[in-house]
DSSP file (Angstrom, degrees, kcal/mol; ACC not computed):
  #  RESIDUE AA STRUCTURE BP1 BP2  ACC     N-H-->O    O-->H-N    N-H-->O    O-->H-N    TCO  KAPPA ALPHA  PHI   PSI    X-CA   Y-CA   Z-CA
    1    1 A M              0   0    0      0, 0.0     2,-0.4     0, 0.0     0, 0.0   0.000 360.0 360.0 360.0 130.6   85.8  229.0  169.6
    2    2 A V        -     0   0    0      1,-0.0     2,-0.5     2,-0.0     0, 0.0  -0.731 360.0-134.2 -91.8 130.2   82.6  228.4  167.7
    3    3 A K        -     0   0    0     -2,-0.4     2,-0.5     1,-0.0    -1,-0.0  -0.708  16.9-146.5 -85.2 128.5   82.5  229.3  164.0
    4    4 A I        -     0   0    0     -2,-0.5     2,-0.0     1,-0.0    -1,-0.0  -0.826  15.3-129.4 -99.1 130.2   79.4  231.2  163.1
    5    5 A S     >  -     0   0    0     -2,-0.5     4,-1.8     1,-0.1     5,-0.1  -0.317  15.6-120.0 -76.5 160.1   78.1  230.6  159.5
    6    6 A R  H  > S+     0   0    0      1,-0.2     4,-2.1     2,-0.2     6,-0.2   0.806 113.2  58.7 -68.6 -28.7   77.2  233.4  157.1
    7    7 A E  H  >>S+     0   0    0      2,-0.2     5,-3.2     1,-0.2     4,-0.9   0.929 107.6  44.8 -65.4 -44.1   73.7  232.2  157.0
    8    8 A S  H  45S+     0   0    0      3,-0.2    -2,-0.2     2,-0.2    -1,-0.2   0.851 111.3  53.6 -70.5 -32.8   73.2  232.6  160.7
    9    9 A K  H  <5S+     0   0    0     -4,-1.8    -1,-0.2     1,-0.2    -2,-0.2   0.912 116.9  37.7 -64.3 -41.6   74.8  236.0  160.7
   10   10 A G  H  <5S-     0   0    0     -4,-2.1    -1,-0.2    -5,-0.1    -2,-0.2   0.518 110.9-120.1 -87.8  -5.5   72.4  237.2  158.0
   11   11 A G  T  <5 +     0   0    0     -4,-0.9     2,-0.3     1,-0.2    -3,-0.2   0.886  64.0 146.7  68.3  38.9   69.4  235.3  159.4
   12   12 A L      < -     0   0    0     -5,-3.2    -1,-0.2    -6,-0.2     4,-0.1  -0.714  48.1-163.4-110.0 156.8   69.1  233.3  156.2
   13   13 A K  S    S+     0   0    0     -2,-0.3     2,-0.2    28,-0.1    -1,-0.1   0.665  71.3  88.3-101.9 -29.0   68.0  229.8  155.4
   14   14 A L  S    S-     0   0    0     27,-0.1     2,-0.5     1,-0.1    -2,-0.1  -0.484  91.8-103.8 -74.8 139.9   69.4  229.7  151.9
   15   15 A S     >  -     0   0    0     -2,-0.2     4,-1.8     1,-0.2     5,-0.1  -0.492  26.8-165.4 -69.7 117.2   73.0  228.6  151.6
   16   16 A V  H  > S+     0   0    0     -2,-0.5     4,-2.8     1,-0.2     5,-0.2   0.858  89.3  57.3 -69.6 -35.7   75.3  231.6  151.1
   17   17 A A  H  > S+     0   0    0      2,-0.2     4,-2.3     1,-0.2    -1,-0.2   0.900 107.1  47.8 -62.6 -40.6   78.2  229.3  150.0
   18   18 A R  H  > S+     0   0    0      2,-0.2     4,-2.2     1,-0.2    -1,-0.2   0.911 112.3  48.6 -67.1 -41.9   76.0  227.8  147.2
   19   19 A V  H  X S+     0   0    0     -4,-1.8     4,-2.4     1,-0.2    -2,-0.2   0.921 111.8  50.1 -62.2 -43.1   75.0  231.3  146.0
   20   20 A E  H  X S+     0   0    0     -4,-2.8     4,-2.7     1,-0.2     5,-0.2   0.903 109.3  51.2 -62.3 -41.6   78.6  232.4  146.1
   21   21 A K  H  X S+     0   0    0     -4,-2.3     4,-2.1     1,-0.2    -1,-0.2   0.917 111.9  46.6 -62.6 -43.4   79.7  229.4  144.1
   22   22 A L  H  X S+     0   0    0     -4,-2.2     4,-1.7     2,-0.2    -2,-0.2   0.880 113.0  49.5 -67.2 -37.9   77.0  230.0  141.4
   23   23 A V  H  X S+     0   0    0     -4,-2.4     4,-1.5     2,-0.2    -2,-0.2   0.936 112.8  46.4 -66.6 -45.8   77.9  233.7  141.2
   24   24 A R  H  < S+     0   0    0     -4,-2.7    -2,-0.2     1,-0.2    -1,-0.2   0.865 112.2  51.6 -64.4 -35.4   81.6  233.1  140.8
   25   25 A K  H  < S+     0   0    0     -4,-2.1    -1,-0.2    -5,-0.2    -2,-0.2   0.846 112.2  45.9 -69.7 -32.8   80.9  230.4  138.2
   26   26 A S  H  < S+     0   0    0     -4,-1.7    -1,-0.2    -5,-0.1    -2,-0.2   0.696  98.4  78.9 -86.9 -18.6   78.7  232.7  136.2
   27   27 A L     <  -     0   0    0     -4,-1.5     3,-0.1     1,-0.1     5,-0.0  -0.772  63.1-156.3 -93.2 129.6   81.0  235.8  136.2
   28   28 A P  S    S+     0   0    0      0, 0.0    -1,-0.1     0, 0.0    -4,-0.0   0.801  94.2  54.7 -72.1 -25.4   83.9  235.8  133.9
   29   29 A E  S    S-     0   0    0      2,-0.1     3,-0.1     1,-0.1    -5,-0.1   0.803  88.1-151.4 -77.1 -28.4   85.8  238.3  136.0
   30   30 A K        +     0   0    0      1,-0.2     2,-0.8    -7,-0.2    -6,-0.1   0.619  50.5 133.1  65.2  15.5   85.6  236.2  139.2
   31   31 A H        +     0   0    0     -7,-0.0     2,-0.4     2,-0.0    -1,-0.2  -0.852  23.6 157.6 -98.9 106.7   85.7  239.3  141.3
   32   32 A V        -     0   0    0     -2,-0.8    -8,-0.0    -3,-0.1   -12,-0.0  -0.997  36.6-127.2-131.3 130.5   82.9  239.1  143.9
   33   33 A S        -     0   0    0     -2,-0.4     3,-0.2     1,-0.1    -2,-0.0  -0.252  25.7-112.9 -71.1 166.0   82.9  241.0  147.2
   34   34 A A  S    S+     0   0    0      1,-0.2     4,-0.4     2,-0.1    -1,-0.1   0.790 115.3  47.0 -70.0 -27.7   82.4  239.1  150.4
   35   35 A R  S  > S+     0   0    0      1,-0.2     4,-2.5     2,-0.1     5,-0.2   0.705  91.9  79.7 -88.2 -21.0   79.0  240.7  151.0
   36   36 A A  H  > S+     0   0    0      1,-0.2     4,-2.8     2,-0.2     5,-0.2   0.908  93.0  47.1 -58.4 -48.0   77.5  240.2  147.6
   37   37 A P  H  > S+     0   0    0      0, 0.0     4,-2.5     0, 0.0    -1,-0.2   0.861 112.5  50.9 -64.2 -32.7   76.5  236.5  148.0
   38   38 A I  H  > S+     0   0    0     -4,-0.4     4,-2.2     2,-0.2    -2,-0.2   0.942 113.1  44.9 -67.4 -46.4   74.9  237.3  151.4
   39   39 A F  H  X S+     0   0    0     -4,-2.5     4,-2.3     2,-0.2    -1,-0.2   0.925 114.9  48.2 -62.0 -45.0   72.9  240.1  149.9
   40   40 A L  H  X S+     0   0    0     -4,-2.8     4,-2.7    -5,-0.2     5,-0.2   0.901 110.5  51.0 -64.7 -41.3   71.9  238.1  146.9
   41   41 A A  H  X S+     0   0    0     -4,-2.5     4,-2.5    -5,-0.2    -1,-0.2   0.903 111.0  49.3 -62.3 -40.4   70.9  235.1  149.0
   42   42 A G  H  X S+     0   0    0     -4,-2.2     4,-2.2     2,-0.2    -2,-0.2   0.901 111.6  48.7 -64.4 -40.6   68.7  237.4  151.2
   43   43 A A  H  X S+     0   0    0     -4,-2.3     4,-2.3     2,-0.2    -2,-0.2   0.918 112.9  46.8 -66.0 -43.2   67.1  238.9  148.1
   44   44 A I  H  X S+     0   0    0     -4,-2.7     4,-2.6     2,-0.2     5,-0.2   0.921 112.0  51.0 -63.6 -43.4   66.4  235.4  146.6
   45   45 A E  H  X S+     0   0    0     -4,-2.5     4,-2.5    -5,-0.2    -1,-0.2   0.895 110.0  50.1 -61.4 -40.7   65.0  234.2  149.9
   46   46 A H  H  X S+     0   0    0     -4,-2.2     4,-2.5     2,-0.2    -1,-0.2   0.921 111.3  48.5 -64.2 -43.9   62.7  237.3  150.1
   47   47 A L  H  X S+     0   0    0     -4,-2.3     4,-2.5     2,-0.2    -2,-0.2   0.912 113.3  47.0 -62.4 -43.2   61.4  236.7  146.6
   48   48 A V  H  X S+     0   0    0     -4,-2.6     4,-2.8     2,-0.2     5,-0.2   0.910 111.9  50.4 -66.2 -41.5   60.8  233.0  147.2
   49   49 A R  H  X S+     0   0    0     -4,-2.5     4,-2.3    -5,-0.2    -2,-0.2   0.920 112.2  47.6 -62.5 -43.5   59.0  233.8  150.5
   50   50 A T  H  X S+     0   0    0     -4,-2.5     4,-2.3     2,-0.2    -2,-0.2   0.924 113.1  48.2 -62.7 -45.2   56.8  236.4  148.8
   51   51 A L  H  X S+     0   0    0     -4,-2.5     4,-2.3     1,-0.2    -2,-0.2   0.916 113.1  46.9 -63.3 -44.1   56.0  234.0  146.0
   52   52 A L  H  X S+     0   0    0     -4,-2.8     4,-2.5     2,-0.2    -1,-0.2   0.870 110.7  52.5 -68.2 -35.7   55.1  231.1  148.3
   53   53 A N  H  X S+     0   0    0     -4,-2.3     4,-2.2    -5,-0.2    -2,-0.2   0.925 111.3  46.9 -63.8 -43.3   53.0  233.4  150.6
   54   54 A D  H  X S+     0   0    0     -4,-2.3     4,-2.1     1,-0.2    -2,-0.2   0.903 112.7  49.5 -63.7 -40.4   51.0  234.6  147.6
   55   55 A A  H  X S+     0   0    0     -4,-2.3     4,-2.1     2,-0.2    -2,-0.2   0.889 109.8  51.2 -66.5 -38.3   50.6  231.0  146.4
   56   56 A A  H  X S+     0   0    0     -4,-2.5     4,-1.8     2,-0.2    -1,-0.2   0.884 108.9  51.5 -66.1 -37.4   49.5  229.9  149.8
   57   57 A D  H  < S+     0   0    0     -4,-2.2     4,-0.3     1,-0.2    -2,-0.2   0.902 109.9  49.7 -63.4 -40.2   46.9  232.7  149.8
   58   58 A N  H >< S+     0   0    0     -4,-2.1     3,-0.9     1,-0.2    -2,-0.2   0.874 108.8  52.7 -64.9 -36.7   45.7  231.4  146.4
   59   59 A A  H 3< S+     0   0    0     -4,-2.1    11,-2.4     1,-0.2    -1,-0.2   0.852 113.1  43.1 -67.8 -33.7   45.4  227.9  147.7
   60   60 A Q  T 3< S+     0   0    0     -4,-1.8    -1,-0.2     9,-0.2    -2,-0.2   0.356  83.7 132.7 -93.3   5.7   43.3  229.0  150.7
   61   61 A D    <   +     0   0    0     -3,-0.9    -3,-0.1    -4,-0.3     9,-0.0  -0.381  27.4 175.3 -61.8 125.7   41.1  231.3  148.5
   62   62 A T        +     0   0    0     -2,-0.2    -1,-0.2     1,-0.1     5,-0.1   0.475  67.3  69.8-108.2  -6.2   37.4  230.8  149.2
   63   63 A E  S    S+     0   0    0      2,-0.1    -1,-0.1     0, 0.0    -2,-0.1   0.723  74.1  91.4 -88.0 -22.0   36.0  233.5  147.0
   64   64 A T  S >  S-     0   0    0      1,-0.1     3,-1.5     2,-0.0     2,-0.1  -0.615  81.7-122.7 -76.7 123.6   36.8  232.0  143.6
   65   65 A P  T 3  S+     0   0    0      0, 0.0     3,-0.1     0, 0.0    -2,-0.1  -0.427  93.8  18.3 -67.6 139.1   33.9  229.9  142.4
   66   66 A G  T 3  S+     0   0    0      1,-0.3     2,-0.5    -2,-0.1    -2,-0.0   0.339  96.4 118.6  85.3  -6.5   34.8  226.3  141.6
   67   67 A H    <   -     0   0    0     -3,-1.5    -1,-0.3    -5,-0.1    -3,-0.0  -0.824  55.6-148.0 -97.3 126.8   38.0  226.5  143.7
   68   68 A V        -     0   0    0     -2,-0.5     2,-0.1    -3,-0.1    -7,-0.1  -0.833  22.7-126.1 -92.9 117.4   38.3  224.1  146.7
   69   69 A P        +     0   0    0      0, 0.0     2,-0.3     0, 0.0    -9,-0.2  -0.415  39.1 169.8 -66.1 134.8   40.3  225.8  149.4
   70   70 A T        -     0   0    0    -11,-2.4    -9,-0.1     2,-0.1     0, 0.0  -0.875  44.7-130.5-136.5 168.6   43.2  223.6  150.6
   71   71 A K  S    S+     0   0    0     -2,-0.3     2,-0.4   -11,-0.1   -11,-0.1   0.512  85.8  89.4 -94.2  -9.0   46.3  223.9  152.8
   72   72 A R  S    S-     0   0    0    -13,-0.1     2,-0.6     1,-0.0    -2,-0.1  -0.740  74.7-135.3 -94.0 135.4   48.5  222.4  150.0
   73   73 A V        -     0   0    0     -2,-0.4   -17,-0.1     4,-0.0    -2,-0.1  -0.795  23.3-166.1 -91.2 123.0   50.1  224.6  147.4
   74   74 A H    >>  -     0   0    0     -2,-0.6     4,-1.5   -19,-0.2     3,-0.8  -0.623  35.9-104.7-101.4 163.6   49.7  223.2  143.9
   75   75 A P  H 3> S+     0   0    0      0, 0.0     4,-2.4     0, 0.0     5,-0.2   0.849 120.9  59.5 -56.5 -34.1   51.6  224.4  140.8
   76   76 A S  H 3> S+     0   0    0      1,-0.2     4,-2.3     2,-0.2     5,-0.1   0.852 102.2  53.3 -64.5 -32.4   48.5  226.2  139.6
   77   77 A D  H <> S+     0   0    0     -3,-0.8     4,-2.2     2,-0.2    -1,-0.2   0.888 109.0  49.0 -68.0 -38.4   48.6  228.3  142.7
   78   78 A L  H  X S+     0   0    0     -4,-1.5     4,-2.2     2,-0.2    -2,-0.2   0.908 110.7  50.5 -64.7 -41.3   52.2  229.3  142.0
   79   79 A I  H  X S+     0   0    0     -4,-2.4     4,-2.6     1,-0.2    -2,-0.2   0.915 110.7  49.0 -64.0 -42.6   51.3  230.2  138.4
   80   80 A K  H  X S+     0   0    0     -4,-2.3     4,-2.5     1,-0.2     5,-0.2   0.909 109.5  52.6 -61.5 -41.8   48.4  232.3  139.7
   81   81 A A  H  X S+     0   0    0     -4,-2.2     4,-1.0     1,-0.2    -1,-0.2   0.897 112.3  45.2 -62.2 -39.7   50.7  234.0  142.2
   82   82 A V  H  < S+     0   0    0     -4,-2.2     7,-0.3     1,-0.2     3,-0.2   0.917 115.5  46.1 -69.2 -43.0   53.2  234.9  139.4
   83   83 A R  H  < S+     0   0    0     -4,-2.6    -2,-0.2     1,-0.2    -1,-0.2   0.821 112.9  48.2 -73.4 -30.5   50.6  236.1  137.0
   84   84 A Y  H  < S+     0   0    0     -4,-2.5    -1,-0.2    -5,-0.2    -2,-0.2   0.673  96.6  78.2 -86.1 -16.5   48.6  238.2  139.4
   85   85 A D  S  X S-     0   0    0     -4,-1.0     4,-2.9    -5,-0.2     5,-0.2  -0.826  72.9-149.1 -92.3 123.3   51.7  240.0  140.8
   86   86 A P  H  > S+     0   0    0      0, 0.0     4,-1.7     0, 0.0    -1,-0.1   0.875  95.1  47.4 -62.8 -36.7   52.9  242.7  138.4
   87   87 A D  H  > S+     0   0    0      2,-0.2     4,-2.1     1,-0.2     5,-0.1   0.932 115.9  43.3 -70.4 -44.6   56.6  242.4  139.3
   88   88 A F  H  > S+     0   0    0      2,-0.2     4,-2.6     1,-0.2    -1,-0.2   0.908 112.2  53.6 -66.1 -40.8   56.6  238.6  139.1
   89   89 A S  H  < S+     0   0    0     -4,-2.9    -1,-0.2    -7,-0.3    -2,-0.2   0.875 110.6  47.6 -63.6 -34.9   54.6  238.6  135.9
   90   90 A R  H >< S+     0   0    0     -4,-1.7     3,-0.9    -5,-0.2    -1,-0.2   0.896 113.1  48.2 -69.7 -39.9   57.1  241.0  134.3
   91   91 A A  H 3< S+     0   0    0     -4,-2.1    -2,-0.2     1,-0.2    -1,-0.2   0.858 119.2  38.7 -68.3 -34.5   60.1  238.9  135.5
   92   92 A F  T >< S+     0   0    0     -4,-2.6     3,-1.9   -10,-0.2    -1,-0.2   0.162  83.1 140.5-102.0  17.9   58.5  235.7  134.2
   93   93 A S  T <  S+     0   0    0     -3,-0.9     3,-0.1     1,-0.3    -3,-0.1  -0.383  71.8  18.2 -63.8 135.3   57.1  237.2  131.0
   94   94 A G  T 3  S+     0   0    0      1,-0.3     2,-0.3    -2,-0.1    -1,-0.3   0.307  94.5 124.4  89.1 -10.3   57.5  234.8  128.1
   95   95 A F    <   -     0   0    0     -3,-1.9     2,-0.7     8,-0.2    -1,-0.3  -0.628  57.4-134.5 -85.9 144.2   58.0  231.7  130.3
   96   96 A A        -     0   0    0     -2,-0.3     2,-0.4     5,-0.2     3,-0.4  -0.869  18.7-159.3-101.0 117.2   55.8  228.7  129.8
   97   97 A F        -     0   0    0     -2,-0.7     3,-0.1     1,-0.2     4,-0.1  -0.796  68.8  -3.1 -96.7 135.9   54.5  227.2  133.0
   98   98 A G  S    S+     0   0    0     -2,-0.4     2,-0.3     1,-0.2    -1,-0.2   0.762 108.0  99.3  63.4  28.3   53.2  223.7  133.2
   99   99 A S  S    S-     0   0    0     -3,-0.4    -1,-0.2     2,-0.2    -3,-0.1  -0.889  80.3-117.4-137.0 171.1   53.6  222.9  129.5
  100  100 A L  S    S+     0   0    0     -2,-0.3     2,-0.1    -3,-0.1    -2,-0.1   0.460  74.8 121.4 -87.0  -0.9   56.0  221.1  127.3
  101  101 A K  S    S-     0   0    0      1,-0.1     2,-0.3    -4,-0.1    -2,-0.2  -0.410  74.1-110.4 -64.1 135.6   56.7  224.4  125.5
  102  102 A K        -     0   0    0     -2,-0.1    -1,-0.1     1,-0.1    -2,-0.1  -0.532  31.9-129.5 -71.1 126.5   60.4  225.3  125.7
  103  103 A A        -     0   0    0     -2,-0.3    -8,-0.2    -7,-0.1    -1,-0.1  -0.526  23.8-111.4 -77.0 141.0   60.9  228.3  127.9
  104  104 A P        -     0   0    0      0, 0.0    -1,-0.1     0, 0.0    -8,-0.1  -0.339  36.7-101.0 -68.9 155.2   63.0  231.2  126.4
  105  105 A K    >   -     0   0    0      1,-0.1     3,-1.6   -10,-0.0     4,-0.3  -0.530  21.0-129.0 -77.8 142.0   66.3  231.8  128.0
  106  106 A P  T >> S+     0   0    0      0, 0.0     3,-1.8     0, 0.0     4,-0.9   0.767 103.1  74.1 -61.3 -24.1   66.5  234.8  130.4
  107  107 A I  H 3> S+     0   0    0      1,-0.3     4,-1.9     2,-0.2     3,-0.4   0.806  85.6  65.7 -59.6 -27.9   69.5  236.1  128.6
  108  108 A N  H <4 S+     0   0    0     -3,-1.6    -1,-0.3     1,-0.2     8,-0.1   0.769 106.8  40.6 -64.9 -24.6   67.0  237.2  125.8
  109  109 A Y  H <4 S+     0   0    0     -3,-1.8    -1,-0.2    -4,-0.3    -2,-0.2   0.563 113.2  54.1 -98.6 -11.7   65.5  239.7  128.3
  110  110 A I  H  < S+     0   0    0     -4,-0.9    -2,-0.2    -3,-0.4    -3,-0.1   0.859  90.1  81.9 -91.0 -40.4   68.7  240.9  129.9
  111  111 A L  S  < S-     0   0    0     -4,-1.9     2,-0.0     1,-0.1     0, 0.0  -0.249  82.2-111.3 -70.0 153.2   70.7  242.0  126.8
  112  112 A S     >  -     0   0    0      1,-0.1     4,-2.8     4,-0.0     5,-0.2  -0.274  38.6 -98.6 -72.2 170.1   70.3  245.3  125.1
  113  113 A A  H  > S+     0   0    0      1,-0.2     4,-2.2     2,-0.2     5,-0.1   0.900 123.4  47.3 -61.5 -42.6   68.8  245.4  121.6
  114  114 A D  H  > S+     0   0    0      2,-0.2     4,-2.5     1,-0.2    -1,-0.2   0.932 114.3  46.0 -65.6 -45.6   72.2  245.6  119.9
  115  115 A E  H  > S+     0   0    0      1,-0.2     4,-2.5     2,-0.2    -2,-0.2   0.895 112.5  51.1 -64.7 -39.1   73.7  242.8  122.0
  116  116 A A  H  X S+     0   0    0     -4,-2.8     4,-2.5     2,-0.2    -1,-0.2   0.892 109.9  50.1 -64.6 -38.8   70.7  240.6  121.5
  117  117 A K  H  X S+     0   0    0     -4,-2.2     4,-2.4    -5,-0.2    -2,-0.2   0.932 111.5  47.9 -64.8 -45.4   70.9  241.2  117.7
  118  118 A E  H  X S+     0   0    0     -4,-2.5     4,-2.5     1,-0.2    -2,-0.2   0.910 111.9  50.6 -60.1 -42.7   74.6  240.3  117.7
  119  119 A R  H  X S+     0   0    0     -4,-2.5     4,-2.5     2,-0.2    -2,-0.2   0.926 110.3  48.7 -62.2 -45.8   73.9  237.2  119.7
  120  120 A R  H  X S+     0   0    0     -4,-2.5     4,-2.7     1,-0.2    -1,-0.2   0.906 111.7  50.2 -60.7 -41.6   71.1  236.1  117.4
  121  121 A E  H  X S+     0   0    0     -4,-2.4     4,-2.6     2,-0.2    -2,-0.2   0.908 110.6  48.9 -64.0 -42.2   73.4  236.6  114.4
  122  122 A R  H  X S+     0   0    0     -4,-2.5     4,-2.3     2,-0.2    -2,-0.2   0.909 112.4  48.5 -63.0 -41.7   76.2  234.6  116.0
  123  123 A I  H  X S+     0   0    0     -4,-2.5     4,-2.4     2,-0.2    -2,-0.2   0.926 112.6  47.9 -64.5 -44.5   73.7  231.8  116.8
  124  124 A E  H  X S+     0   0    0     -4,-2.7     4,-2.6     2,-0.2    -2,-0.2   0.906 111.8  50.1 -62.6 -42.1   72.4  231.8  113.2
  125  125 A A  H  X S+     0   0    0     -4,-2.6     4,-2.5     1,-0.2    -1,-0.2   0.902 110.9  49.3 -63.5 -40.8   75.9  231.8  111.7
  126  126 A A  H  X S+     0   0    0     -4,-2.3     4,-2.3     2,-0.2    -2,-0.2   0.906 111.7  48.8 -65.1 -40.8   76.9  228.9  114.0
  127  127 A K  H  X S+     0   0    0     -4,-2.4     4,-2.3     2,-0.2    -2,-0.2   0.918 112.1  48.8 -63.3 -43.4   73.7  227.0  112.9
  128  128 A Q  H  X S+     0   0    0     -4,-2.6     4,-2.4     2,-0.2    -2,-0.2   0.913 111.8  48.8 -63.5 -42.9   74.4  227.7  109.2
  129  129 A K  H  X S+     0   0    0     -4,-2.5     4,-2.6     1,-0.2    -1,-0.2   0.902 111.0  50.5 -63.3 -41.3   78.1  226.5  109.6
  130  130 A K  H  X S+     0   0    0     -4,-2.3     4,-2.0     2,-0.2    -1,-0.2   0.900 110.7  49.3 -63.9 -40.5   77.0  223.3  111.3
  131  131 A L  H  X S+     0   0    0     -4,-2.3     4,-2.2     2,-0.2    -2,-0.2   0.911 111.6  48.6 -64.9 -42.8   74.5  222.6  108.5
  132  132 A E  H  X S+     0   0    0     -4,-2.4     4,-2.6     1,-0.2    -2,-0.2   0.908 110.3  51.3 -64.2 -41.9   77.1  223.2  105.9
  133  133 A D  H  X S+     0   0    0     -4,-2.6     4,-2.3     1,-0.2    -1,-0.2   0.885 109.6  50.9 -61.6 -38.4   79.6  220.9  107.7
  134  134 A K  H  X S+     0   0    0     -4,-2.0     4,-2.3     2,-0.2    -2,-0.2   0.913 110.3  48.7 -64.9 -42.7   76.9  218.2  107.9
  135  135 A E  H  X S+     0   0    0     -4,-2.2     4,-2.5     2,-0.2    -2,-0.2   0.913 111.2  49.9 -64.6 -42.1   76.2  218.5  104.1
  136  136 A K  H  X S+     0   0    0     -4,-2.6     4,-2.6     1,-0.2    -1,-0.2   0.911 111.3  49.1 -60.8 -42.6   80.0  218.3  103.4
  137  137 A A  H  X S+     0   0    0     -4,-2.3     4,-2.2     1,-0.2    -1,-0.2   0.894 110.9  49.9 -64.6 -39.8   80.3  215.2  105.6
  138  138 A A  H  X S+     0   0    0     -4,-2.3     4,-2.2     2,-0.2    -2,-0.2   0.902 111.6  48.2 -66.3 -40.7   77.3  213.6  103.8
  139  139 A K  H  X S+     0   0    0     -4,-2.5     4,-2.4     2,-0.2    -2,-0.2   0.913 111.7  49.7 -65.3 -42.2   78.8  214.3  100.4
  140  140 A A  H  X S+     0   0    0     -4,-2.6     4,-2.2     1,-0.2    -2,-0.2   0.898 111.2  49.4 -63.1 -39.7   82.1  212.9  101.4
  141  141 A K  H  X S+     0   0    0     -4,-2.2     4,-2.1     2,-0.2    -1,-0.2   0.898 110.3  50.7 -66.2 -40.0   80.4  209.8  102.8
  142  142 A A  H  X S+     0   0    0     -4,-2.2     4,-2.2     2,-0.2    -2,-0.2   0.903 109.9  50.0 -64.9 -40.3   78.5  209.4   99.5
  143  143 A K  H  X S+     0   0    0     -4,-2.4     4,-2.7     1,-0.2    -2,-0.2   0.905 109.2  52.0 -64.4 -40.6   81.7  209.7   97.5
  144  144 A E  H  X S+     0   0    0     -4,-2.2     4,-2.5     1,-0.2    -1,-0.2   0.900 109.5  49.7 -61.4 -40.3   83.4  207.1   99.6
  145  145 A K  H  X S+     0   0    0     -4,-2.1     4,-2.4     2,-0.2    -1,-0.2   0.899 110.6  50.2 -65.2 -39.9   80.4  204.7   99.0
  146  146 A E  H  X S+     0   0    0     -4,-2.2     4,-2.6     2,-0.2    -2,-0.2   0.923 111.8  47.6 -63.5 -44.4   80.6  205.3   95.3
  147  147 A K  H  X S+     0   0    0     -4,-2.7     4,-2.7     1,-0.2     5,-0.2   0.916 112.7  48.9 -62.2 -42.8   84.4  204.6   95.3
  148  148 A A  H  X S+     0   0    0     -4,-2.5     4,-2.3     1,-0.2    -1,-0.2   0.890 112.0  49.0 -64.3 -38.5   83.8  201.5   97.3
  149  149 A A  H  X S+     0   0    0     -4,-2.4     4,-2.1     2,-0.2    -2,-0.2   0.891 111.8  48.6 -68.9 -38.7   81.0  200.4   95.0
  150  150 A K  H  X S+     0   0    0     -4,-2.6     4,-2.6     2,-0.2     5,-0.2   0.910 112.5  48.2 -67.4 -41.7   83.2  201.0   91.9
  151  151 A K  H  X S+     0   0    0     -4,-2.7     4,-1.7     1,-0.2    -2,-0.2   0.908 112.3  50.0 -63.2 -40.5   86.1  199.1   93.5
  152  152 A G  H  < S+     0   0    0     -4,-2.3     4,-0.4    -5,-0.2    -2,-0.2   0.885 115.0  42.0 -66.1 -38.5   83.8  196.2   94.3
  153  153 A S  H  < S+     0   0    0     -4,-2.1     3,-0.4     1,-0.2    -2,-0.2   0.833 117.2  46.6 -79.4 -31.8   82.3  196.0   90.8
  154  154 A S  H  < S+     0   0    0     -4,-2.6    -2,-0.2     1,-0.2    -1,-0.2   0.738 105.0  61.8 -80.2 -22.1   85.7  196.4   89.0
  155  155 A G     <        0   0    0     -4,-1.7    -1,-0.2    -5,-0.2    -2,-0.2   0.647 360.0 360.0 -77.6 -14.0   87.4  193.9   91.2
  156  156 A K              0   0    0     -3,-0.4    -1,-0.2    -4,-0.4    -2,-0.1   0.462 360.0 360.0 -78.3 360.0   85.1  191.1   90.1
């Protein structure tokens, strides 16, 4: 008897097992139905296919002055595809493409205003505590050096 994979059942190229592993790893409840990873893999595959088709259209664009049409998709074609599609531009709003600028985390766009405020406050409190701990450690180290210097000078 031949075992049929979930990818072939769903007509997918993306690994359903990998999607399922990532979903289970990211959820604290660990309760995921058997169909959820298949559906999610199909949705991701559809989004990627749409994005790549738009980018390929941008690469073959002959109407834009100064643009040399090619069969190869470059990062700039992907960026154009994201920026010209209203749904993709909304999904990728705030992200920096092709620069060294640090991209914001998607969690900032997912949480409600109250949850985002609480998260920012927790992060700020953790940063403040870390800074205070560093200062305490530096003061303790300085006191140890002073004691060592006093012992060294009094021992002579």
